C-alpha positions in Angstrom: 98.7 100.8 -42.9 99.0 99.0 -39.6 101.7 99.1 -37.0 102.4 97.4 -33.7 103.9 99.9 -31.2 105.4 99.5 -27.8 104.6 102.0 -25.0 105.8 101.4 -21.4 106.1 97.7 -21.9 102.7 97.2 -23.5 102.0 96.6 -27.2 99.2 98.2 -29.2 98.0 97.6 -32.8 97.4 101.1 -34.4 96.1 102.6 -37.6 96.2 106.1 -38.9 93.8 108.5 -37.2 93.1 106.0 -34.4 92.6 107.3 -30.8 93.7 105.1 -27.9 94.6 105.2 -24.2 98.2 104.3 -23.3 100.1 104.3 -20.0 101.1 107.9 -19.0 103.5 109.7 -21.4 105.2 112.9 -20.3 104.1 116.0 -22.3 101.3 118.5 -22.6 98.2 118.3 -24.7 99.0 119.0 -28.3 102.6 117.8 -28.1 103.8 115.4 -30.8 105.5 112.1 -29.8 107.3 109.4 -31.8 106.6 105.8 -30.7 108.7 102.7 -30.9 107.6 100.4 -33.8 107.9 96.7 -33.6 106.1 95.6 -36.7 104.7 97.5 -39.7 102.4 96.5 -42.6 102.6 99.2 -45.2 101.5 98.9 -48.9 101.4 95.1 -48.7 104.9 94.8 -47.2 105.5 93.3 -43.8 108.5 94.7 -42.0 109.8 93.5 -38.6 112.5 95.2 -36.5 113.7 98.5 -35.1 113.9 101.1 -37.9 111.1 99.8 -40.2 108.7 102.7 -39.8 107.9 105.7 -37.7 104.6 106.3 -35.9 103.9 109.9 -35.0 101.1 110.7 -32.5 99.6 113.7 -30.8 98.8 113.9 -27.1 95.1 114.7 -26.7 94.6 114.5 -23.0 95.8 113.1 -19.7 93.1 111.1 -17.8 92.8 108.7 -14.9 91.3 105.2 -15.0 88.6 103.7 -12.8 89.3 103.3 -9.1 90.8 100.0 -8.1 90.1 99.0 -4.5 92.6 96.8 -2.6 90.9 95.4 0.5 92.9 93.4 3.0 91.6 91.6 6.1 92.7 89.0 8.6 90.1 86.7 10.0 89.2 86.7 13.7 91.6 89.6 14.4 89.4 92.6 13.5 92.0 93.8 11.1 91.0 95.3 7.8 92.6 97.9 5.5 91.1 99.6 2.4 93.2 101.4 -0.2 92.5 102.5 -3.7 94.3 104.0 -6.6 93.5 105.4 -10.1 96.0 104.6 -12.9 97.2 107.5 -15.1 96.6 107.2 -18.8 97.3 109.4 -21.8 94.9 109.7 -24.7 96.8 109.9 -28.0 95.8 110.2 -31.6 98.0 108.5 -34.3 98.6 111.1 -37.0 101.0 109.4 -39.3 102.6 106.0 -40.1 105.5 106.2 -42.5 
């Protein structure tokens, strides 16, 4: 069983019992979430569309990604600025595809 889900504008190919990092989802660790399914391949049948299947997942943890540095400078002016940020991710585990 394979499904393609959409989370925060990004698409992910998932299987049962797979763990993956997705953009931040509201909720606490241990909460169950239902994810939007775009395509599902279950028992040899390929289904495309909105209500083809349901993907249930469990939130495992909230983490931050690596630091991304944005460095700006203007030549001959002595101007430079350094900023950084860490993107928030949610670690989820797919529990069921039906």
